[in-house]
C-alpha atoms as one frame of an Amber mdcrd trajectory, in Angstrom:
protein
   5.873  29.911  -6.088   2.769  30.516  -8.298   3.890  29.102 -11.400   5.609
  25.888  -9.576   2.412  25.012  -8.147   0.143  26.110 -11.324   2.910  23.518
 -13.114   1.977  20.932 -10.562  -1.602  21.451 -11.081  -1.443  20.975 -14.953
   0.355  17.677 -14.405  -2.363  16.625 -11.788  -5.035  17.466 -14.684  -3.468
  15.892 -17.415  -3.455  12.446 -15.502  -7.088  12.851 -14.064  -8.103  13.913
 -18.016  -6.321  10.665 -19.314  -8.222   8.340 -16.732 -11.367  10.365 -17.454
 -10.959   9.396 -21.347 -10.055   5.902 -20.089 -13.679   5.717 -17.923 -15.401
   6.934 -21.412 -13.919   4.276 -23.293 -14.808   1.844 -20.657 -18.569   3.043
 -20.801 -18.449   2.688 -24.723 -17.220  -0.676 -24.382 -20.037  -1.729 -21.826
 -22.693  -0.134 -24.249 -21.611  -2.142 -27.366 -23.315  -5.194 -28.357 -20.529
  -7.432 -28.275 -18.870  -6.960 -24.543 -14.871  -7.872 -24.442 -13.821  -8.795
 -21.116 -10.476  -8.861 -21.641 -10.579  -4.982 -22.860 -12.771  -4.172 -19.974
 -10.138  -5.661 -17.677  -7.345  -4.103 -19.490  -9.275  -0.706 -19.623  -9.817
  -1.045 -15.738  -6.264  -1.610 -15.071  -5.038   1.405 -17.186  -7.513   3.715
 -15.557  -6.729   2.500 -11.950  -2.715   2.899 -12.408  -3.613   6.442 -13.805
  -5.943   7.418 -10.745  -3.144   6.094  -8.338  -0.339   7.805 -10.153  -2.432
  11.264  -9.766  -2.785  10.444  -6.093   0.804  10.032  -5.513   1.721  12.937
  -7.281  -0.880  15.082  -5.517   0.621  13.776  -2.267   4.030  14.974  -3.132
   2.647  18.536  -4.208   1.003  18.737  -0.647   4.280  17.635   1.091   5.977
  20.554  -1.162   3.676  23.552  -0.686   1.999  22.893   2.701   3.694  23.012
   6.028   2.578  20.424   8.525   3.533  22.812  11.290   1.543  25.534   9.885
  -2.069  26.098  11.736  -4.806  27.643   9.350  -6.706  30.285  11.669  -7.108
  29.201  15.155  -7.711  25.662  14.344  -5.343  23.175  15.357  -4.007  20.714
  12.683  -6.739  17.748  11.582  -6.314  14.649  13.855  -4.695  12.335  11.804
  -6.733   9.615  10.096  -5.865   5.741  10.268  -7.926   5.180   7.269  -4.772
   4.156   5.197  -3.400   1.968   7.614  -1.045   2.000  11.147   2.346   0.614
  11.819   3.647  -0.781  15.373   6.744  -2.654  16.812   6.341  -5.159  19.633
   8.989  -6.027  22.305  10.412  -8.951  20.284  11.282  -6.512  17.559   8.562
  -7.574  14.740   7.161  -4.992  12.467   3.670  -4.781  11.994   1.538  -2.845
   9.112  -1.892  -2.863   8.753  -3.615  -1.717   5.568  -7.254  -1.224   5.738
  -7.315  -2.622   1.880  -6.224  -6.000   0.238  -3.670  -6.250  -2.070  -4.538
  -4.413  -5.751  -4.698  -6.742  -9.041  -1.419  -6.012 -10.345  -0.382  -8.392
 -13.122   1.900  -5.936 -14.919   3.355  -3.446 -12.696   4.220  -2.539  -9.127
   1.297  -0.457  -7.796   2.920   2.767  -6.844   0.275   3.641  -4.427   0.909
   0.691  -2.175   4.698   1.326  -1.822   4.052   5.395  -1.157   1.375   4.489
   1.498   3.854   2.029   2.970   6.511   4.510   3.260   4.590   7.358   4.489
   3.135   4.975   7.251   6.618   4.139   8.007   7.633   8.072   8.030   4.788
   8.811  10.384   5.922   6.055  12.788   9.041   7.368  13.440   8.258  10.724
  13.069   5.718  10.039  16.006   6.937   7.232  17.865  10.759   5.968  17.500
  12.945   4.691  14.646  12.305   1.573  12.911  13.980  -1.804  13.440  16.814
  -3.149  10.893  17.094  -6.804   9.897  20.162  -8.494   8.617  18.035 -11.422
   7.592  14.116 -10.913   7.912  11.158 -12.846   7.084   8.027 -10.882   5.412
   4.983 -12.206   5.994   1.554 -11.095   4.301  -1.587 -11.816   5.444  -5.003
 -11.142   3.691  -7.891 -11.032   5.881 -10.841 -11.432   3.548 -13.681 -13.845
   2.659 -14.811 -15.011  -0.808 -16.909 -12.083  -1.740 -14.508  -9.320  -0.652
 -11.666 -10.902  -2.874 -11.620 -11.511  -6.163  -8.302 -11.882  -7.474  -7.265
 -15.171  -6.057  -3.647 -15.783  -7.698  -0.780 -14.684  -5.783   1.215 -13.772
  -8.712  -1.542 -11.333  -9.919  -1.367  -9.616  -6.502   0.462  -6.440  -6.244
   2.621  -7.690  -3.030   5.947  -6.853  -4.518   5.146  -2.966  -4.185   5.945
  -4.060  -0.025   9.486  -5.227  -0.330  10.200  -2.195  -2.482   9.038   0.122
   0.591  11.194  -1.680   3.068  14.284  -2.050   0.937  17.013   0.343   1.968
  15.425   1.103   5.283  14.694  -1.891   7.367  16.361  -4.350   5.539  19.766
  -3.724   3.037  18.113  -5.915  -0.067  15.220  -7.974  -1.164  17.061 -10.685
  -2.537  16.519 -14.220  -1.370  19.317 -14.212   0.956  18.217 -11.235   2.708
  14.492 -11.509   2.662  12.143 -14.566   2.960   8.587 -13.869   1.452   5.427
 -15.869   3.003   1.766 -15.404   1.487  -1.131 -16.183   3.355  -4.902 -15.700
   3.357  -7.282 -15.619   6.419 -11.036 -16.052   6.410 -12.284 -12.869   7.881
 -15.449 -10.711   7.396 -13.192  -8.081   7.986 -11.120  -6.805   5.154  -7.542
  -5.802   5.867  -3.904  -6.404   4.826  -1.608  -7.556   7.620   2.081  -7.145
   6.781   5.076  -8.612   9.366   8.597  -8.218   9.048  10.899 -10.107  11.600
  14.006 -11.625  11.934  13.938 -14.711   9.698  15.305 -16.934  13.049  12.086
 -15.770  14.834   9.936 -17.351  12.060   9.168 -20.660  14.134   7.854 -18.666
  17.223   5.950 -16.425  14.798   3.862 -19.095  13.459   3.580 -21.029  16.349
   2.176 -17.673  18.336  -0.329 -17.012  15.182  -1.748 -20.710  14.717  -2.237
 -21.071  18.594  -4.516 -18.030  18.321  -2.244 -15.873  20.743  -2.098 -12.093
  20.324   1.256 -10.883  18.581   0.765  -7.242  18.900  -1.508  -5.920  22.108
């Protein structure tokens, strides 16, 4: 058991050390006379991917070595935090996932941290509330709430939205091919930053947008 934990922590240290070296390289680039913006962006993306990989690995280590039912001393388990997001399903069977952050910039690979976060939110909903719905033909609507100051990545093809269907495939939908899942990427001007993800039967998409455009509450 102890050796297993030590091996896991060595892996975490390797990831964080590589991220630390990337941050050092970034500082060196910033202090040089000629600033290479493309090089800075590439280094930032590399550093972000390394940290995200470390977070996902650390989450899995906690799942493996810590019992959720265990109490420390006489204190109960800590109250669940909603920092990462929440999941809800309305009476029509429409699923809503709210994330407390915008989609990450992702030009080269799907962000594992985002897929992992959505998966854990869905796991938590099934554990605390009830089973999730399944859709034969579904529509995925991703609506980012932001303003110009809070969003710096404006091109949809540079956002990590593909992590979302990856987390839903095989669980709420059989596949994420074009005949099973339609996708709509939207943005709503809002000073409160958030990413709203909706999954619903494709036959309901007209009703969904009618409710949304009318300003009526979709979830209460």
